[in-house]
N, C-alpha and C positions, 0 to 999 in steps of 0.2 A: 021400515019405508025407507033403511039405509043403506041395509043391504040388497042392491038390485043384481041380478041376472039378466043376460040379455045378448043379443049379437056385438061384436066389436063397433060395428058402425053406428049401432043405439047408441052405448056406452059413452062413446067420443063424442057423442053429442050432448050431454048432458050436462046441467049447470054441478060442476064438483063443489061447492060450496053448499050444497044442500046433503051431500052424502059422503056414506064413510067407507065401504067398501061393493065393488063393482067384481062381478063372478060374468065373465066371457064365457058366452052360450057357442060363439062362430066367427070365426076367424074375420076380422074385417077393422080398417080406419088402425093399421098398424098396432091392434090388439089380436090378443093370441087364445084359442079357445081351450075352454080348462084351466088359464090362468086365471088370478082375483088379485086387484087393483086396489090400492089404498089411494084414494082421493088425498093432496097435501092441502096443510093445512088453508094456503092461501089460495086454494082453490082454481088454482092455474096448471095443474097436472096429478099425473098417475104415476104411483112406483108401484112397479113387477112385483109381487112379493113373491113368485118363484124363481125371479133373476137372482142371483147372489152374488154382491160385489170379489174383486179378487182379495184376498187375503193367506196369508204365512202359515196358519195355524201354531202360533208361536204362544199363544196364552187363550185361557177361556173364553175371553173376549176376541178373539182372533178366530174363532173355526173351531177351537178345543185343540191341547196340544197335540203335536206330531207324536210324541212317544205316547200318548195316551190313545189315540187311535190305532197304532199296532197293538197293543197292551190289550186292549176291546177286543180285537180280531186275529187274536196269537195262533190261530187254526187255519187260517186263510194262507193258504201256500198259492206261490208262483212259481213251478219251475220250470225252470227254461234250460232244455238240450241241447242246447249248440254251440256250446265251447268243443274247442279240438278235442282233449282228454273223453268228450262226452260220445264224439264219433270215434270213437275207439274201439274196435268189435274185441267182443270177450273171449278173449285168448289165455288159454291157462296159465303161459308163462309171462304172461306180463297182467299189472292191475286190472281188476274185474269191473269194468265199467257197466254192462250190461250181462244176463245169465243166458247163455248161448243153450240150444237147443235141437240137432240136426237127425235127421231120418236119413236112413241108406247112403248116398251118394253129398248130400246136402251137406253146404260149409259155408262158413261166414270168413269175409275176409275186408280189410281196409281198399280204399278208392281214392284217389285224387284227380279228381278231372284235370284233363294235361292240357286245357284250353285257359280254366281260370284259376285251379288251383284251390278248385271246393271241395271239402271233405266230406265222404259218406261214407256210411257202412254196408256193402255187397253183400244181399242176401242170396244165395248161388242154392238153386236144387242141382244143378250141373246135369246129366245127361243120362241119368238113370228115372223112366216115368214113375209120378204119385212121389219120389221123393223129399223133401221140405226142411227150408231152416226160417230158424227162430230166434227172435231177440225179445228179450222180456227186459223192464224194468224194476226193479225192486227199491221202495221208498216208499213213506209212511201209508199209509190206507186211507184210502177215499172215504167221503159220508157220500151216500149215495141219496140223503135227504136231502142233499143241499146243493145249490147251482153249481156247476161245474162247464168248463169248454176246454178243449183238446184240440189243437193246431199241429200240424205237422207237412213235412214236404217229401214227398217221395218221387220215385221215377221207376215206371217199369218199361226194363230196355226192349223186351217184345211183348206184344198186347195181344199175342194167342197162348192158347194152351196152358194158361195159366189161372191159380187163385191164391188171393192172400188176404190177410185182417190186419186191420190199422186201429188200435184206439185203446179203450181202459176196460180192465180186465176181461179183454179178448182170448179167446180158444187158441189153441194151436193150429193150425190152418189143415192141418194133419187129421188130427182129431176131430167126432164126431159135437155137433152144434151140439150146448151145454146148457142147463135153464140157468149156472149160475151168473149172478147179476153183470151187468158189461152196457156194453155202447159203443161200436166201431164200424167203421166202413169195410166192405167187404166187395170181394171182384169172383164172379167166378165163371169164366169164356165160357163152360158145359151147359152155362145156364143162357147166359150172352155176354155180348160187352159193355156193359153198363155196368157204373157203381152201383151199389147196395148198399144200405143203413141196415144192421144189423141192433139190435137188445134183446136184454133176458131182464128180468123183474125175481127171479130167483124160482120161480111157479112154471115160466114157459119162455121159451125166445120164438120170437118171428123176424124174420126180413124181406125190407122192402125194396122195388126198384125206383132209383131218383129218377131212372132214362136218361142220363148223363152219363155219354160215351166215352170210355176210357182211352188213352193214349200213350204212344209212347216217348210223351216231354213229361219234362219235370209237372208234379201238380202241387196244389196246396189244397190241403182237406183242412177243413173247421166244423168242428162237431160242439155243439153248443145244449146241455143238458136242463131243462128246467123240470124240474122234480114238483113244486110248489105250487103251480098255476094249474087252474080248474082241474082241465084237462093237461097231463102230465107229458112231455113231448121232448123229443129229441131234433134237431133242427142241422143239416147237414149242405156247409156249401164245398162246392170243388172250384176251384178257382173263384171268377167272377160271376157264379149261376147265381142264380135267387135261392132262397131259401129252398131245402128239401124236406119238411115233416114229417114226423113220424110219431104217432100216438099209440101203439100197441106195445103191450108189453114192456114199457118204460120203469126200470127203477128205481125206487122213491124211497129205499130203506136198505140198511146194510150195506157194509163195506167191502172195499177189493181185497184180495190176499196180499198177504204180507213180501210175496215175491215178484206179481202180479199188476202195478201198476198200468204201465204202458206197453204195449205188445206189436211188434211187427213180424208177418208170418207169412210166406208164403209155397207153394209149392207147383212143381208143373204138373202136367196130363200127358206130355210125348217126354218121349226119348233126347228130348233137348233140352240144353239150359235155360231158364226163365229166372235170369236175375230181377230182384227188386232192389233200388237203394234209396238208404235211406238219409236226410241229410239234415235233419235237426225235427224235435220236437218240444213243444209246449203245453202244459198242463195247467191252469187256473184252478183250484179247487179248495176246499174246506176238509182237514183233516178230523180223520176219526181215530183217533189215538189217545190213552188215559195219562201221557207225561208230558200234555200242555194242557 
């Protein structure tokens, strides 16, 4: 009888000298649903066992040593491609930061915003219909069995007659959609002018319409991959939109290729240039590699 499950309102009214642990089943009187509270020895207050006091991870009694946290999670990486050098196009005459692939009249160049000085990599199909431009980032492989999230900032210069892929393990937009494990944002104005979410699990691939319209403004894209929940899913956020959830063909095993961790790829469907600007990317993920 000392561990009582009840609403916050009822728990707060109990004589705390007669109980040990109280389990809150509904918010009320300052108590929070699904939190467990310890009655203090003097019976005057409750201690929320799910709240953690400030600590600095300086020792085993202070939340665990900070170095131990890194050591125990050595395959968790936060790849932030936002530095000046990360936004330098893959020119063969200079240090290669991104792998570049172009078709027909496609090209890749550096661009600096004339008003803000913000740097970007500009992917250009140029003026031949069906031309493409792609950059891929080679890095330690992503483990699809673990949770990951991807962020990027892009701008479509002209939001018509364009197709693009942006995300993890994505295909070149000029190639056929493959079953290679992936999750990526997608646009194809031949279908409509909305953002799509594509994923593949190694056996099949599919794409889903988010209903969120594209524009010619800078856009923030966030993709959150949940392979370990009951029904695996990828959530997509466009700017401040609510989550768009996709649960079909979600990768839950395997890894990315050595040379295709992050990809941005664009092509046109008219004899006019349809550039895509890449301002930066971030990927938080668990690495699938035998060196760590």
